[in-house]
C-alpha positions, 0 to 999 in steps of 0.5 A: 502448492501456493503460488506467490508473486512479490511486488516491491520496488526494493530488490533487496526486500524482494530477495529477502522474502524469497530467501525466507520462503525458500524450501518452504513446503507448499509455497512457491515464489513464481515471480517478482515485480518492482511496480504495479505495471509489472504485476499486470504484465506478469498476470498476463502469463500466470495468476498466482494464489497470493500477491505480496504487495507493497504500497509505495512503488513508482509508476503504479503504486499499490493502491492503483494496482489493487484497484486494477486487480479489482476491476479484473475480478481475479480470484487472487488474495492480496497481502499488503506488506507495509510499515503503515498501521493507522486505521485510515490506512487499513480502511483504504486498503480494504476499500481498494480490495486487499485481502490482508495486511502484514507489517514489513518487520514481521518474522518468517513464521508470521509471514508463512502463517499469513500466506496460509491463512489468507488462502484458507480463510480469504483474509488475514490480519494480525491480532493487534490490528483488530481494534484498528480495523473496527476504528477504520470503519467509524465515520468521522471528520478528518482530524490529523496532524501534519509535519512541516514537510507535509505542510510545505507540500500541501501548500505547493499543491494548492499553488497548482504545482505538479509532483515533478515541479514540487520535487524540483523545488524541494530538491527531492525525488518525485517518488518522495513527493508522491510518498508524502502525498499518499501519507497525507491522504492516509492520515486525513482519510480524504480521497484525493488531492483536490479534497485535501487542498479544499480541506486544508484551505477551509481549516486554515492549515496553510 
């Protein structure tokens, strides 16, 4: 029996995954979490075979969760569930320690196949991501396009505003600001906000 824990901040999505896997032979959902902190708490009690992990979560997102799990050196397979499909994203989740990658709009059979394959082989990627995986390891200078909203957030970051302050100024939630920030980093291939700000100033993006 393959034990599963699902980590996603949307309860409806988690329940949908549980429903898809209900009565599925050899797969058992043993826990749910809405953020990385809850994942680590669950792991103090039981370690699943596979963690289905969302990236954009509050408190502790998927990337931070992957890094923490990597430090713990657990023999667990992590399937990242997301709508992202860029080469930068794939590169980043691999570096962080993910075992595989699956689009959130994938069907039931694809999900089941991914779970079995990641357990049996240690990794899982859909056929159409093969090219993206190869591209993700090519060294290249950041060259990306930003939306007006992303440009606005970069400008506020260079002004030294915190996520909370930016959220207040733009009348959006801190989680939305953090999501935009992560998306910008994924597009740029840069490691952190400091590197992004430096690059934006050098390239005259502001």
